[in-house]
C-alpha positions in Angstrom: -15.4 -28.8 36.9 -15.2 -31.6 39.0 -12.2 -31.4 41.4 -11.7 -34.8 43.0 -10.2 -34.9 46.2 -7.9 -37.9 47.5 -9.1 -39.6 51.1 -6.6 -42.0 51.2 -3.2 -43.6 49.6 -2.5 -47.1 49.5 0.2 -49.0 47.5 -1.6 -51.7 45.4 -0.1 -55.0 44.1 -1.4 -56.4 41.0 -3.0 -59.0 42.6 -5.2 -56.2 44.1 -5.7 -54.4 40.7 -7.0 -57.6 39.0 -9.4 -58.1 41.7 -10.6 -54.5 41.3 -10.9 -55.2 37.5 -12.8 -58.0 37.9 -15.5 -56.1 40.0 -15.7 -53.2 37.7 -16.5 -55.9 35.2 -18.9 -57.5 37.1 -20.7 -54.2 38.1 -20.4 -52.4 34.3 -20.5 -55.6 32.6 -18.1 -54.1 30.0 -14.8 -51.9 30.3 -13.6 -49.1 28.3 -11.1 -49.5 25.7 -7.8 -48.3 28.1 -9.2 -50.6 31.0 -9.5 -53.7 28.7 -6.0 -53.1 27.5 -4.8 -52.7 31.3 -6.6 -55.9 32.1 -4.9 -58.1 28.8 -1.7 -56.6 30.1 -2.0 -57.8 33.4 -3.3 -61.3 31.9 0.1 -61.9 30.8 1.8 -61.3 33.9 2.5 -64.0 36.8 0.8 -62.7 39.8 0.3 -64.4 43.3 -3.1 -65.4 44.7 -4.5 -63.2 46.8 -3.9 -65.4 50.0 0.0 -66.1 49.3 0.1 -62.2 48.6 -1.3 -61.4 51.9 1.0 -63.9 53.3 4.2 -62.8 51.8 3.5 -59.3 52.4 3.1 -60.1 56.0 6.1 -62.3 56.2 8.1 -59.1 54.6 6.8 -56.6 57.0 7.7 -59.1 59.8 11.4 -59.0 58.9 11.2 -55.3 60.6 13.4 -53.7 58.0 13.3 -50.0 58.7 14.0 -48.9 55.4 11.2 -51.1 53.7 7.6 -49.6 53.3 4.4 -50.8 52.0 5.1 -49.7 48.5 8.3 -51.6 48.2 6.9 -54.5 49.5 4.2 -54.2 46.8 6.6 -53.9 43.9 8.6 -56.8 45.4 5.3 -59.2 45.2 4.6 -57.7 41.7 7.9 -58.7 40.4 9.1 -61.6 42.6 12.8 -61.0 42.6 15.0 -64.2 42.7 18.4 -62.7 42.8 19.9 -59.9 44.3 20.5 -58.2 41.2 16.6 -58.5 40.1 16.0 -56.9 43.7 18.3 -54.0 43.0 16.6 -53.5 39.7 12.9 -53.7 41.0 13.8 -51.0 43.9 16.1 -48.7 41.9 13.2 -46.4 41.5 13.2 -45.6 45.1 15.8 -43.5 47.3 16.3 -46.8 49.0 19.7 -48.8 50.1 19.8 -51.5 52.1 22.5 -53.8 53.4 23.3 -56.9 51.6 22.4 -59.2 54.7 18.4 -57.3 54.3 18.9 -58.1 50.5 19.5 -61.8 51.1 16.9 -62.2 53.8 14.3 -60.7 51.2 15.5 -62.8 48.3 15.2 -65.8 50.1 11.8 -65.3 51.3 10.6 -64.3 47.9 12.1 -67.7 46.7 9.7 -69.6 49.5 6.7 -68.4 47.4 7.5 -68.3 43.7 5.5 -71.0 41.3 
C-alpha cells in the first residue's frame, strides 16, 4: 500500500487553488468528478487576482502583527472581511485573539483591495 509523505505544508488561498486546478486541467485535459465539482464551487466565489493577492498578503504581513500567521492571512484574503464582525467570523476557527486596533488595521487594509 502506498504511504505518501508530506514534504512541506503551506497555506493556500482560493486563487492558488484555482490556478492549480487550471494547471491540472491543462495537463490531464479532463478533471474527475470531485475535482470538477470543486472547480465549479470556486467559480462561484469572488477571488482576487494573483497580483492583488500577493500585494495584499505582503501588506498584511507588513503590519507585523505578532499573532497573525500565514494561514490567517490566506483566510482573510479568501473571504475579504469588510467589517470587524466579519473578520471575527473568519478567524473564529483559530485560537486567536487580537486587539481592536489590529482588527481595524486589517479591515481598513482589506477595504482597499475589495472590487
